[in-house]
N, C-alpha and C positions, 0 to 999 in steps of 0.2 A: 273619225278621227279623234271625237272628244273621248269615246270609250277607251280608246288605245292611250290616250295620254293620262286619262284615271286609271287605268291599269298600270303603266309605267309609275305613275304617283304612288299608287298602294305599294309596288314593289320596292321603290325606294323606302318608304316609310318602314316597311318590314325589315329590310336590311338595317336600318338605323336601329330599331329596337333591338334585333339580333346583337347587332355590335355594342349597344349599351349592356346588354346582359353580358356579353363576353368581357367588357371592361370592369363590369362589376366583379366578376369571378377572378379576373387577372388583369393588372395594369403592370405594364413592365416587368412581367415575371414574379408579381407579388400576388400570392393566393390566401384570401382570409378564410379561414376554416369555417366561419359562419355563413358564408356564401356556399358551403358544401354538406350542411347539415347539422353541424355543431351548434350547440346552444350555449354552454357555458354555465349553467345554473348549478352545477355539483349534483343534479339529480338524473338528468338525461345520459345515456351513455354515450360519450361523444367520440371515442375512438374511430368507429365507421366514418364518420364526418371528416375527422383529422385525416385518415388514410385517403379518402375520397380526394381531398385537397392535394395530398402528396402524390396520387396516381395522376392528377391533372396535370401538376407542374412536371411531371415525368414526361408527359406526352407532347409537352413544348419544350423539351430538352433540360428542364430544371428551374429553379428558382427559389423563391422564399415562402415558405409557408408560414402564414402569421397567424398567431394565437393573442388576439387582444385580451384586456383584463377580462377575468371571469374564472370560474373553477369547471374544468373540463375533467369530468368522471371519464375514465379510460381503462381499457383493457389494454391489448398489444398494439402498439403503433410501429408502423413498418418503414424504417428509414429507406430511402432509395437513393442512388447516384445524383449527384448535382443538387443536392436538396439542402437548403438552410431551413432549420426547424427555429423559428424565431419566436421567443416567449417575452412578449411585452411585459412591462412593469405592471403589477396586479394580476397577471395570469398565473393560475395553478393548475397542473395536470397532477389528478389526484388518481392513485392507484385504486382501481375498483375493488370490491369485496372478491374473495375467492370463489365463494358459492354461487355467482351468476355466470360463471364459464367465459369470462371475459378475454382470457389470456389463451393465447396459441399453446398447442399441445408441445411437449419436448420433442425434438428431432431424433432420428435414429442416429446413434453412434457407437462405433466399435472402438474397444479398448477402454471402456469406463472404470477399469479396476486400477488405472493408474492415478487417477486424480478424483477428486469429489464431484459431487453433483454440480456444486457453483461452478466449477471450471469445465464441466462437460456439456451443459446445455445453455443455449443462448436463446431460442425462440420462445421460450416460456417467461419472456422479460416484458417490463412495461414499454421499454423501447429498445427495438432491435434492429441490427442490420448485418448481413453478410455478404462477403465478396462486391464492396462497394467502392467507389471514388468520390471524392470531394463532396464530403459529408460534413455537415455542423449542425451544433445545436447552440445557440446562442440567446442574448437577450437579459432583461433583469427580472425574469419572472422565476417561478419555483416549481420543481418536481417533489410532490409529497406522495411518497410511496404507498401511504395509505393501507391497502390489503396485501402488501408484498411480505412474504415470509423470511425469516432469519436463515434457514437452513431447509436441506432436502429432507428433513425429518419432521419438519412443522408442517400444520395443516391451515390455520387460520380460518376455521369454519369452511373450508374446501378441501380440493383434494391435496393428499400430503406432497410437499415438496414443489409445488406448483408457483409459479411467478416468484422468483427469488432475486431479481434484479432490477434496478431503475433503468439503466442504460447498459445494454451489452453489445460490443461491436466486435465483428470477427473477420480477419482477413480483408481489411479495408486499407486503403491508401488516401492519405491526405485528409486527415479528421482534425476537426476543430471544434473544442467544448469550451465555451467561453461565458463567463459573467453570470452563470444561472446559479439558483441555491437549490441544495437537494436535501429533504428532510425525509429520515426513515427509508433509507434506501435498499432494505433487504438486506440479503446475503452481501451484495455488492452495490454500492451506490452507482459506481462505475467500472465495467470490466472491458479493457480492449486486449485482444488476443491475436496475434498473428498480424498485427496492423504495422503500417509503415507511414512516417510522416505524421506524428501526432503531437497536437497541442492541446494542452489542458491549462487553462489560465483563468485566473481570477474568479475561482470558484468558492464558494461556500457550502461545505458539507457537514452536516450534522445526522449522524447515523448510529445504529447501535450493532453494526458488524462492519466489515472491510468499508473504507472510504473508496479508495482508488487503487485499482489492479491493473497492473501493466505487465501482461504475459505474453512471452515469445514475441515481442516488438521491437523494431528498429527507429532509430531518429525520432526520440520521444523526448518532449519537454513538459515539465510538470511545474508550473511558476505562479507565484502569488495566490496561493489558495491556502484557506482555512479550514481544517478537516478535525472535527471532533468525533471520536469513535470509542466510546468506554469500553465495548465488549469485544473488539478486535482492532485490528490494524489499520492506521490511518491511511498511510501511502505504502503500497506494498508491491514492489516489483517481483515478479515472478517468472519462471520458465518451465512450465508444466509439460506433460505429455498429451496436452487437449488437441493439438493438431495431429495426432498419430505419429509424431516423430519429434526428436530432439531438435529444438529450435532455441538459439541462445537469444537473451535479452541483451541488446547492445546499443552503444551511442545514446545513452538515457542521461538526462539533466534533471535534477530537482533541485528548484532553488527558489528562495524567497518566500518559504511556506511556514505555517504556523499548524503544529499538531498537538492534540490534547484529549483528556479521557475524561470530561466531565459528563453529567448527567444527559443523556440525549435530550436535544431541544434546548437545553440552557446556553449553548453557544449562539443560536439564533436570537434568542429573547434577551440576551446579554446577563442573565442572572449567574451563569457559571457555579452550578451547584454539584458539589462534590459526589461522584459516583462511587456507591459502596457495594460491590459485587457480592452475591452469594454462591460459592461453589465455582467460580469461574477462573480461578487463578489469579485473582487481581485484576485492577484496572489496565487497559491497553494503551491503545490510540498512538502507537509509535509509527516510524518509518522502518520497515523490515524487507530484507532482500531474502525471499524464500517464505516457507520452507520448500515450496515446489520449485526444483532446481536442476530438472534432467538437462537441459541445454547449458545453462549457467548464465553468467552475468560478465559483460566485457564492455570497456570504456564507459563507465558510469561515474557521474559527479552528484553528490549532494553536498549544496551550500547555502549559507546564509539561512539558516532554518530555526525557528524556536520551537522547543518541546516544554510542554507544560502540565504538570498534573498527570503524567502518563508515564509508559515505559521509554527506554532510549532507543539507541539505533542499532540494529541486528544486521548482521552478514552471514547468512547461513548458506552453506553449498553441502546438500546431503543425499542428492540423487544421482551422484556419478557425474556432474557436469562440470564446466570449468569457470571459477571466479577469478578475474584478473583485470588489472588495469582500473582500480577503484581508488576515487579521490573524495573523502568526507573532510569538510573545512567550514569554519565559522560558524559553529553550532553553539546555541544558549539553551541550557536545560536548567529547569527547577521542579521540585518536589516529584523526582524520579521513583518510581516504583521499579525494583529490579536493577538491572545492570545499565547504565547510560551508554556504554560500548559493549558489544557482544559479537564476537566473531567466532566461527567455528566451521570445523568440517566435520561429517557424518558418514554413516553408512547404511542410512535407511533403505536407499536404491530402490524407490517405488518405480520400477521402470521394467520394461521387457528385458533388458541386460543387467541382470542382478550384480554383474561382477564390474561395473563400470567404476572407475577409478576417481574420486573425488580431488578437484585441485582448487586450491587458493593461493593466490600469489600476487606481489606487486600492490599493495594496499597502503595508502597514505592516509593518516588522520591527524587534523592539525587545527589548532586555534579553537578549541573547545572549552568551554565553561559550563559546569554542572554543580549544581547546589542542591541541599537537602535530598541528598540520595538515600536511598534506604540501606539497610545494612548488609545486603548480600555481597556487594563488591563494587568497585569502580569500573576498571577495564578487564573483560574476561576474554582472553584470546586463547583458542584451543585446537589443535589439530586431532589427529588420532594416532594411537601407536605405529600404524602403518602407514599413514598419510599426513605429513607435515605441511602446516602453513608455510609460506616463504616469503620472504622481503617483505615484512610488515614495517612502518615507520610511525611512530607516535611522537607528536611535538606540539610544544606550546599548548599545554593542557592544565586546567585547574580543575580538581575535583574535591567536594568537601562533602563527606559521608556523614550520616546522621549517628553513626558510633554505635556503642555498647556492644560490640563484638566481645565474645569472652576469650580468655585466654587459650583456653583447651582447643578452640578452634584452629588455632594456629598449628596444630600437631593432627589435624584431621587427615586421611588421604582420601581424596575427592575421587569417586568413583567415574570411570569413563561412561561417556553417554552411549556407546555401542549402538545398535540398529534401529533403536527406537526414534521417538519424536525429539528432535534435537532442542530441547529447551531445557535451561538449568534449574528450572522448577522441578523437574523430575528428579534432581540431585537431593532434593529436601535438605539441603544443608547451604549454609554461606561458605564461601571460599576461604583459605586459611589466611587470606591477606584482606585488607581493607581497600588498599588503592589499586594494584595491578596484580592480576593473575595470569600467567602465561604457561603453556604446556605444549608439548611436540611441536615446536616451532623452528625454523632455520632463517638465521639473519633477522634478528629482531633489534630495532633501533629505537632508542627511548631518550628524547632530550627536551630539557626545559619542560619538566613535568612536574607539579607540586600537588600533593594529596594530602587532605587534612580531614579532621571531623570535628563535629560539634559536641558531642559528649564522648568522653574517653573510650576508645576502642584498644583492647588489649592484644589485637592481631599484628603481626608484622604489617608494614605498609606495602610491601612487594614481596612476591613469590614467583619464582620461575623454575621450572621443572621439564627436563628433558628439551633444552633450549641449546642449538647449535649456531655460536654467532651472535652473540649479545653484546651491545654496547649501549652503555648508559652515561649520559652526560647531564650534568646540572640537574640531578633528582633531589628534590626536597620534599620530606615528609615530617608529620608530626609522630613521634614514638612514644608509648607510653612506658612509664618507668617500670624497668623488670622485663622489657619486651624487646626482642632482637628486632632490628628493623628490617631485615630480609631473609628469604629463604632461597637458596641456590641449590639445587639438585640435580646431578646429571647434566650441569652446564658446561659447555665446550665453548674455548675461544671468547672468554668473558673480558670485558674491557669497560673500566669504569672510570669517568673522568668528573672532576669538580663537583663532587656529591659527597660531603662529609659524613652525613648520615649514614653512608654504607661502607664508611672506613672500616677494615678490620674484616669485612664479610669473608667467609670461606664457602668454597663449593663442597658440598657432599656428593661424593662421587656414586652412592648408591641411591637408586630411584625405588622408592617403595612400588610395589606390584599393585596396582588400583584393580578395584573390582570394577565389572561391567554391568550397566543396566541393561536389561534385556528389553 
């Protein structure tokens, strides 16, 4: 009898010990990575321990995988459904060096010729997931890309083009990334492709390529983010062919964000050192739609954002997609490199269907203040000779250009962009006007717009070429002595109201034949 009682007693003790161990690994769906082999000393490779914690949570139906303060040297971390990866304050996930083989290999993909490697591969990332639901990365910790490379052509002491993204998620539903900081994020700090219901909120990103790329996604909000990206775009909606088909990016909101192009790392440390690129076409750091635009963009809003020491906002539809129902409002810009507002159609057609027709229509831009703009131009709006931008409205805008434009620039015949990369830097020239330039547009409304310069600019303030349906109301501009205020070539259905600076302007019926850039 005593032996049976002792046996029962020891069984109870064993069960208690097992239960305590289980509680240590998981309490109420909470999984501390240090209980699964991660150390957090910055030297031990901790991604196996982090992945073990994720797998344990998945076996129980999901939960929070917790990374306490410490530096976790990591290769590829595999996100799974119903997982919240929580980076506590003081936590740093540090991307491992390329040469230790800690990152997953690239997956096999068909159709790689229609987009670059950054949009093609996902598995070779620091944190990645595919075909998931209910995934989140939160907390007040940091992801330091460390050994990540900036492009598919770089090696960083390892295989060429491996490990190019900090976070890459594909075909996921219900995604939240909130409160974390990302430094040195590789080619893309965050890439979400083919995802639905995405919230990116209160992020600090300080990197040297793209900050946030939203590709072929629906129902996405980017809010309250600070993104510094001197070498590439800060926030970049795209619609590539990465899913093997045309998928439109739609129902997108970008709001209450700040973008810039200071030297990498100086947003985080607060020094904001000016970035002086060599051979990179100037600093970047903007919000840009495109260039990848096979599906297009629909029902998108950008509002209440600040642009500082960077390029302005760009809307580019060049791969045969549809860009429509776009609202841009309440933007403040200063120290702008290039054009504060750039809208274009193009015929690059990097797509299996090279005959696809680009569409750009129903675009409203309002309440914009931009100062210290460089001398290229203010607003640049261009369709193509075959495909016109339609229904564009610009209102309540103040642009102050740095000036210095020479008088002869007002007579130049600006080449067409043609089938190449749709950036105006390829034109190798400023526009014929310093304030607004529009070409190949149907139904363009301009109201309550004022353009000015800091140093005398001898170009006209406005130039409109091949525009059908142009209405201008309350347009104000400073015009240099001896310079005509505007150029209107092949403009039909022109109406000008409350704009004395344009009194007496006549339409030139003949349009110069522009050269094409190949």
